[in-house]
C-alpha positions as semicolon CSV with decimal commas, in nm:
position;residue;x (nm);y (nm);z (nm)
1;M;-2,494;0,416;2,117
2;G;-2,142;0,541;2,038
3;L;-1,885;0,306;1,893
4;S;-1,523;0,284;1,999
5;L;-1,220;0,197;1,789
6;S;-1,097;-0,010;2,085
7;L;-1,371;-0,274;2,052
8;P;-1,240;-0,634;2,032
9;L;-1,143;-0,762;1,688
10;S;-1,372;-1,011;1,521
11;R;-1,207;-1,314;1,361
12;R;-1,259;-1,161;1,016
13;E;-1,100;-0,835;1,128
14;A;-0,811;-1,022;1,285
15;L;-0,750;-1,195;0,955
16;R;-0,754;-0,863;0,774
17;A;-0,507;-0,727;1,025
18;G;-0,298;-1,038;0,985
19;L;-0,290;-0,983;0,611
20;F;-0,078;-0,675;0,669
21;S;0,110;-0,767;0,985
22;T;0,142;-1,138;1,067
23;A;0,282;-1,227;0,727
24;G;0,535;-0,950;0,775
25;L;0,580;-0,914;0,403
26;L;0,409;-0,592;0,302
27;F;0,258;-0,267;0,417
28;A;0,478;-0,263;0,724
29;D;0,366;0,084;0,825
30;G;0,008;-0,032;0,876
31;R;-0,139;0,252;0,673
32;V;-0,400;0,043;0,499
33;L;-0,582;-0,139;0,779
34;S;-0,955;-0,097;0,804
35;A;-1,119;0,026;1,122
36;T;-1,125;-0,219;1,409
37;A;-1,486;-0,141;1,485
38;E;-1,787;-0,181;1,262
39;P;-1,900;0,161;1,133
40;P;-2,228;0,310;1,247
41;V;-2,535;0,181;1,072
42;A;-2,651;0,433;0,812
43;K;-2,991;0,583;0,877
44;A;-3,256;0,638;0,610
45;L;-3,168;0,937;0,397
46;A;-3,375;1,247;0,459
47;T;-3,385;1,307;0,083
48;P;-3,517;1,011;-0,120
49;I;-3,210;0,960;-0,339
50;T;-3,138;0,621;-0,485
51;A;-2,791;0,502;-0,392
52;K;-2,621;0,392;-0,713
53;A;-2,250;0,439;-0,648
54;K;-2,035;0,148;-0,533
55;S;-1,697;0,314;-0,586
56;V;-1,551;0,663;-0,616
57;I;-1,255;0,792;-0,816
58;Q;-1,139;1,130;-0,694
59;I;-0,897;1,320;-0,916
60;F;-0,744;1,579;-0,689
61;L;-0,588;1,871;-0,877
62;W;-0,387;1,978;-0,577
63;G;-0,248;2,328;-0,589
64;G;-0,565;2,452;-0,754
65;M;-0,636;2,441;-1,127
66;S;-0,740;2,762;-1,298
67;H;-1,111;2,755;-1,377
68;I;-1,111;3,036;-1,634
69;D;-0,851;2,858;-1,852
70;T;-1,030;2,524;-1,839
71;W;-1,395;2,450;-1,761
72;D;-1,537;2,801;-1,715
73;P;-1,384;3,004;-2,000
74;K;-1,476;3,370;-2,047
75;P;-1,361;3,455;-2,401
76;D;-1,500;3,809;-2,379
77;A;-1,314;3,895;-2,057
78;G;-1,004;4,019;-2,238
79;Y;-0,633;3,939;-2,236
80;D;-0,574;4,036;-1,871
81;Y;-0,811;3,755;-1,774
82;M;-0,780;3,495;-2,046
83;G;-0,416;3,541;-2,140
84;Q;-0,309;3,320;-2,429
85;F;-0,589;3,063;-2,387
86;K;-0,872;3,286;-2,499
87;T;-1,087;3,043;-2,696
88;A;-1,389;2,843;-2,580
89;I;-1,484;2,535;-2,780
90;P;-1,825;2,367;-2,817
91;T;-1,897;2,027;-2,667
92;N;-2,128;1,747;-2,776
93;V;-2,397;1,905;-2,556
94;D;-2,564;2,213;-2,702
95;G;-2,492;2,528;-2,503
96;I;-2,195;2,394;-2,306
97;Q;-1,849;2,524;-2,392
98;I;-1,516;2,453;-2,228
99;G;-1,157;2,572;-2,273
100;E;-0,965;2,508;-2,593
101;L;-0,719;2,271;-2,424
102;F;-0,990;2,005;-2,369
103;P;-1,101;1,871;-2,709
104;N;-1,135;1,514;-2,582
105;L;-1,354;1,608;-2,286
106;A;-1,561;1,821;-2,524
107;K;-1,666;1,494;-2,689
108;Q;-1,766;1,344;-2,353
109;A;-1,975;1,631;-2,209
110;D;-2,286;1,414;-2,212
111;K;-2,118;1,199;-1,947
112;F;-2,027;1,471;-1,694
113;A;-2,164;1,780;-1,522
114;L;-1,977;2,097;-1,436
115;L;-2,024;2,279;-1,106
116;R;-1,924;2,633;-1,200
117;S;-2,021;2,799;-0,874
118;L;-1,816;2,614;-0,613
119;T;-1,710;2,851;-0,339
120;H;-1,564;2,861;0,011
121;R;-1,351;3,181;-0,001
122;N;-1,054;3,008;0,162
123;N;-0,718;3,072;-0,005
124;G;-0,486;2,855;0,205
125;H;-0,368;2,527;0,053
126;E;-0,394;2,318;0,370
127;T;-0,714;2,469;0,505
128;A;-0,889;2,469;0,168
129;A;-0,787;2,107;0,100
130;Y;-0,923;2,007;0,440
131;L;-1,247;2,194;0,372
132;M;-1,294;2,039;0,027
133;Q;-1,237;1,684;0,150
134;T;-1,420;1,695;0,483
135;A;-1,666;1,988;0,449
136;H;-1,581;2,073;0,811
137;A;-1,438;2,413;0,892
138;P;-1,063;2,409;0,953
139;G;-0,952;2,506;1,301
140;E;-1,218;2,312;1,490
141;R;-1,115;2,108;1,794
142;L;-1,156;1,781;1,602
143;A;-0,950;1,681;1,297
144;Y;-1,211;1,514;1,078
145;P;-1,137;1,233;0,832
146;S;-1,143;1,287;0,458
147;I;-1,422;1,152;0,243
148;G;-1,196;0,863;0,140
149;A;-1,142;0,754;0,500
150;V;-1,516;0,779;0,567
151;F;-1,581;0,559;0,264
152;A;-1,330;0,304;0,388
153;L;-1,498;0,303;0,728
154;F;-1,848;0,246;0,591
155;K;-1,766;0,017;0,301
156;S;-1,508;-0,213;0,461
157;P;-1,761;-0,456;0,617
158;S;-1,913;-0,539;0,277
159;Y;-1,589;-0,516;0,080
160;K;-1,435;-0,858;0,022
161;G;-1,129;-0,765;-0,181
162;L;-0,769;-0,794;-0,069
163;I;-0,661;-0,455;-0,200
164;P;-0,705;-0,188;0,071
165;P;-1,040;-0,002;0,054
166;Y;-0,880;0,344;0,028
167;V;-0,598;0,377;-0,225
168;V;-0,398;0,677;-0,345
169;L;-0,218;0,690;-0,678
170;T;0,067;0,736;-0,638
171;Q;0,186;0,969;-0,362
172;P;-0,008;1,111;-0,065
173;Q;-0,086;1,476;-0,118
174;G;0,013;1,575;0,233
175;R;-0,200;1,886;0,278
176;F;-0,362;1,733;0,587
177;S;-0,391;1,401;0,768
178;E;-0,661;1,226;0,565
179;E;-0,758;0,972;0,830
180;G;-0,825;1,241;1,091
181;F;-0,933;1,116;1,432
182;L;-1,016;0,773;1,288
183;G;-0,648;0,694;1,324
184;P;-0,378;0,526;1,114
185;R;-0,587;0,219;1,036
186;L;-0,785;0,431;0,789
187;K;-0,492;0,616;0,641
188;P;-0,489;0,564;0,263
189;F;-0,252;0,317;0,104
190;A;-0,027;0,516;-0,131
191;T;0,098;0,289;-0,406
192;G;0,419;0,476;-0,485
193;G;0,585;0,387;-0,813
194;D;0,484;0,505;-1,158
195;P;0,217;0,317;-1,357
196;N;0,373;0,453;-1,675
197;S;0,693;0,262;-1,608
198;T;0,762;-0,075;-1,765
199;R;0,691;-0,231;-1,425
200;F;0,448;-0,054;-1,191
201;E;0,634;-0,099;-0,862
202;V;0,356;-0,084;-0,605
203;E;0,479;-0,057;-0,249
204;G;0,472;-0,396;-0,080
205;V;0,315;-0,569;-0,383
206;V;0,553;-0,527;-0,674
207;S;0,907;-0,452;-0,558
208;R;1,207;-0,345;-0,759
209;G;1,432;-0,638;-0,842
210;V;1,195;-0,897;-0,689
211;T;1,032;-1,107;-0,959
212;D;0,725;-1,322;-0,904
213;A;0,945;-1,633;-0,929
214;R;1,175;-1,501;-0,658
215;Q;0,877;-1,415;-0,441
216;Q;0,746;-1,771;-0,488
217;A;1,086;-1,915;-0,394
218;R;1,085;-1,707;-0,076
219;R;0,743;-1,845;0,008
220;E;0,855;-2,204;-0,038
221;L;1,167;-2,149;0,173
222;L;0,961;-1,994;0,454
223;N;0,723;-2,289;0,448
224;R;1,009;-2,538;0,478
225;M;1,156;-2,348;0,774
226;N;0,822;-2,313;0,954
227;T;0,869;-2,614;1,181
228;L;0,646;-2,473;1,456
229;G;0,358;-2,415;1,220
230;N;0,397;-2,761;1,065
231;T;0,397;-2,941;1,400
232;M;0,104;-2,737;1,544
233;A;-0,114;-2,723;1,235
234;D;-0,426;-2,793;1,442
235;S;-0,381;-2,484;1,662
236;P;-0,667;-2,234;1,601
237;Q;-0,433;-1,940;1,660
238;L;-0,173;-2,064;1,412
239;A;-0,447;-2,158;1,166
240;A;-0,573;-1,800;1,167
241;S;-0,218;-1,675;1,119
242;E;-0,166;-1,915;0,830
243;E;-0,489;-1,802;0,664
244;A;-0,379;-1,441;0,695
245;K;-0,043;-1,530;0,545
246;Q;-0,210;-1,703;0,251
247;Q;-0,419;-1,391;0,191
248;A;-0,103;-1,182;0,193
249;Y;0,055;-1,403;-0,071
250;E;-0,265;-1,382;-0,273
251;L;-0,227;-1,006;-0,271
252;I;0,138;-1,027;-0,376
253;L;0,113;-1,308;-0,631
254;G;-0,260;-1,326;-0,706
255;Q;-0,547;-1,078;-0,717
256;G;-0,353;-0,773;-0,604
257;R;-0,064;-0,839;-0,841
258;E;-0,310;-0,883;-1,130
259;V;-0,497;-0,559;-1,063
260;F;-0,180;-0,351;-1,059
261;D;-0,036;-0,520;-1,369
262;L;-0,126;-0,277;-1,647
263;S;0,049;-0,495;-1,905
264;K;-0,272;-0,702;-1,901
265;E;-0,438;-0,420;-2,094
266;K;-0,414;-0,382;-2,471
267;T;-0,139;-0,153;-2,593
268;E;-0,392;0,047;-2,794
269;L;-0,602;0,118;-2,485
270;R;-0,299;0,226;-2,283
271;D;-0,202;0,460;-2,566
272;R;-0,550;0,612;-2,567
273;Y;-0,520;0,689;-2,196
274;G;-0,188;0,855;-2,266
275;R;0,162;0,725;-2,205
276;H;0,220;0,960;-1,915
277;T;0,184;0,909;-1,542
278;F;-0,160;1,067;-1,513
279;G;-0,306;0,871;-1,804
280;Q;-0,184;0,541;-1,662
281;D;-0,306;0,648;-1,314
282;C;-0,653;0,670;-1,466
283;L;-0,625;0,323;-1,619
284;A;-0,505;0,181;-1,286
285;A;-0,801;0,348;-1,114
286;R;-1,045;0,184;-1,356
287;R;-0,889;-0,156;-1,287
288;M;-0,924;-0,099;-0,912
289;V;-1,292;-0,006;-0,919
290;E;-1,344;-0,304;-1,150
291;A;-1,200;-0,512;-0,865
292;G;-1,443;-0,345;-0,624
293;V;-1,211;-0,103;-0,441
294;P;-1,444;0,154;-0,276
295;Y;-1,232;0,472;-0,295
296;V;-0,942;0,563;-0,522
297;V;-0,766;0,900;-0,528
298;I;-0,544;1,018;-0,810
299;N;-0,323;1,296;-0,678
300;Y;-0,228;1,475;-0,998
301;P;0,149;1,436;-1,047
302;G;0,322;1,772;-1,028
303;G;0,019;1,967;-0,906
304;W;-0,134;2,294;-1,028
305;D;0,026;2,558;-0,805
306;T;0,088;2,799;-1,093
307;H;0,187;3,131;-0,936
308;S;0,452;3,151;-1,206
309;N;0,504;2,972;-1,538
310;H;0,128;2,942;-1,541
311;F;0,060;2,928;-1,912
312;A;0,352;2,695;-1,984
313;T;0,232;2,455;-1,712
314;M;-0,126;2,469;-1,836
315;G;-0,014;2,409;-2,192
316;R;0,167;2,093;-2,078
317;Q;-0,071;1,952;-1,816
318;C;-0,417;2,033;-1,953
319;P;-0,377;1,810;-2,260
320;Q;-0,272;1,523;-2,032
321;L;-0,567;1,583;-1,799
322;D;-0,796;1,604;-2,102
323;Q;-0,670;1,279;-2,251
324;G;-0,666;1,072;-1,933
325;L;-0,994;1,192;-1,784
326;A;-1,188;1,170;-2,111
327;M;-1,064;0,816;-2,170
328;L;-1,144;0,718;-1,810
329;L;-1,507;0,825;-1,857
330;Q;-1,533;0,642;-2,188
331;D;-1,365;0,328;-2,054
332;L;-1,582;0,317;-1,742
333;H;-1,884;0,350;-1,970
334;D;-1,760;0,074;-2,203
335;H;-1,707;-0,159;-1,906
336;G;-2,053;-0,087;-1,763
337;L;-1,899;0,078;-1,457
338;L;-1,988;0,445;-1,499
339;E;-2,336;0,404;-1,352
340;S;-2,187;0,262;-1,032
341;T;-1,871;0,475;-1,012
342;I;-1,859;0,842;-0,916
343;V;-1,578;1,043;-1,070
344;W;-1,513;1,387;-0,927
345;C;-1,231;1,618;-1,024
346;C;-1,121;1,953;-0,881
347;G;-0,856;2,117;-0,667
348;E;-0,880;2,279;-0,325
349;F;-0,966;2,607;-0,498
350;G;-0,930;2,779;-0,836
351;R;-0,684;3,039;-0,959
352;G;-0,719;3,415;-0,973
353;P;-0,910;3,495;-1,293
354;K;-0,705;3,812;-1,346
355;V;-0,351;3,734;-1,453
356;D;-0,077;3,871;-1,226
357;W;0,171;4,018;-1,471
358;Q;0,393;4,176;-1,202
359;P;0,728;4,033;-1,087
360;P;0,798;3,780;-0,953
361;W;0,489;3,608;-1,096
362;N;0,525;3,741;-1,451
363;G;0,198;3,605;-1,579
364;G;0,088;3,374;-1,299
365;R;-0,239;3,318;-1,119
366;N;-0,281;3,322;-0,742
367;H;-0,494;3,118;-0,499
368;Y;-0,867;3,176;-0,546
369;G;-1,148;3,029;-0,337
370;N;-1,421;3,280;-0,425
371;V;-1,547;3,071;-0,716
372;F;-1,412;2,772;-0,908
373;T;-1,527;2,465;-1,100
374;A;-1,552;2,090;-1,038
375;L;-1,640;1,809;-1,275
376;V;-1,862;1,524;-1,155
377;A;-1,973;1,214;-1,342
378;G;-2,123;0,870;-1,297
379;G;-2,272;0,696;-0,996
380;G;-2,605;0,872;-1,038
381;F;-2,486;1,217;-1,145
382;K;-2,652;1,324;-1,470
383;G;-2,419;1,421;-1,751
384;G;-2,463;1,706;-1,995
385;H;-2,547;1,971;-1,735
386;V;-2,397;2,282;-1,578
387;V;-2,485;2,374;-1,220
388;G;-2,446;2,738;-1,117
389;A;-2,254;3,015;-1,287
390;S;-1,978;3,263;-1,224
391;D;-1,994;3,627;-1,333
392;A;-1,862;3,770;-1,660
393;K;-1,496;3,751;-1,549
394;A;-1,517;3,437;-1,333
395;E;-1,451;3,642;-1,019
396;E;-1,762;3,572;-0,811
397;V;-2,061;3,340;-0,797
398;K;-2,342;3,474;-1,013
399;D;-2,597;3,199;-0,965
400;R;-2,657;2,900;-0,734
401;P;-2,358;2,883;-0,498
402;V;-2,232;2,530;-0,434
403;Y;-2,041;2,472;-0,110
404;P;-1,816;2,179;-0,017
405;V;-2,088;2,033;0,206
406;D;-2,326;2,026;-0,092
407;L;-2,080;1,839;-0,313
408;L;-1,969;1,588;-0,050
409;G;-2,323;1,546;0,076
410;S;-2,440;1,457;-0,275
411;I;-2,158;1,202;-0,316
412;Y;-2,248;1,044;0,018
413;A;-2,617;1,036;-0,070
414;L;-2,552;0,862;-0,402
415;S;-2,334;0,611;-0,218
416;G;-2,584;0,526;0,054
417;I;-2,387;0,688;0,336
418;D;-2,590;0,894;0,580
419;A;-2,423;1,232;0,620
420;S;-2,566;1,265;0,972
421;A;-2,430;0,930;1,093
422;K;-2,206;0,943;1,398
423;L;-1,836;0,871;1,352
424;P;-1,649;0,661;1,609
425;H;-1,415;0,891;1,798
426;P;-1,147;0,728;2,019
427;M;-1,229;0,961;2,309
428;G;-1,604;0,945;2,260
429;A;-1,644;1,296;2,119
430;D;-1,968;1,371;1,938
431;A;-1,884;1,380;1,568
432;Q;-2,078;1,308;1,253
433;V;-1,991;1,260;0,886
434;L;-2,085;1,612;0,774
435;P;-2,147;1,921;0,986
436;A;-2,504;1,972;1,097
437;A;-2,712;2,268;0,982
438;S;-2,713;2,386;1,343
439;E;-2,337;2,445;1,316
440;G;-2,399;2,736;1,082
441;V;-2,230;2,577;0,780
442;K;-2,308;2,748;0,449
443;S;-2,506;2,529;0,212
444;G;-2,696;2,567;-0,111
445;G;-2,844;2,219;-0,076
446;L;-2,775;1,885;-0,240
447;L;-2,712;1,887;-0,613
448;T;-3,067;1,782;-0,695
449;E;-3,036;1,940;-1,041
450;I;-2,811;1,652;-1,149
451;I;-2,917;1,369;-0,918
């Protein structure tokens, strides 16, 4: 039986809605509300895969990071392909090499797997981003939700935390509408701010110039002025509103405030993550999954759209990516969270393996969806493996093509979400989590090599 987003709110759902609206203190745009209807019940998986993942951290390298400079180096391809980063370095797993700019990840290769044969042959930023995060073909009559919105839909009923179930650090990427037809209630909450600042000013939780003491004083003043609420304390409607308000204050001054307060971490640990925005994004993401948040996206600050100034950008950003991501994997492991947290990292596509030396690019790399690489770790993915291969110059898939539906399907399977489950569409359209085989979608199959 199909489910509608217009079903009546349960009391629990009303309280959750009240957390962001009745109190009137935060998240005024309503971007973080969970769905108003319970999600479809997941069916038994066709493939017997044990669901181990409770949370997901997606590191989205928007703009498209070059695969040949990073995780699929081809040192014998020559200068026109490798440019100035022509060295591959060994990792702590025999037989696996990665680019010279990733010495920290090289020490963590036993914790992650590399998918070196990702492909979709789409070179448009918006359409490729949509494809990578929904696995549905762009241009269809329905605008499907991203994997993060799907997670929020399925995980919200069992998620008890006050922080929204789908969080983006720090700015929305904007390539497409992530909530799709599920509507604004499943739009991700973008924190804003900069976790590398002295005070991480999270939108609606930690505001510039508003201290915790001032926030507490505001609360006390509001309580004194609330004559209606004080005289009608026995009213069920006002009681529900009051409970929602208390939850909102708990988010501002309690659990939510604590999670986003990176000063609670040791200075040494923060330094190991890197005192830059991306490194502190990674630390904030670990704190959120530790608090049980189902889906966290880190949209890489600055992006990887390197048509020009390619090698300068790579020389600056790759060491930061290396430091933050390697420390995230180690820290999740040290906290006993890696087994229950999937980390996946890639862009919407790769970058042209042959350097474009002509003006105006002058040594840049162009959009490239023929073949590229993703990193996956944790939550049931086996580390220390490489799936698939590109050819000698990283131009085409040589072995075992991996399509977006294979990657997302594997993440869903490890998280206990049935990829064939129906999604609630407001107009009753027939839609499911991932496209069916009957729709002609290209697939190499689930990533059983590393599950």
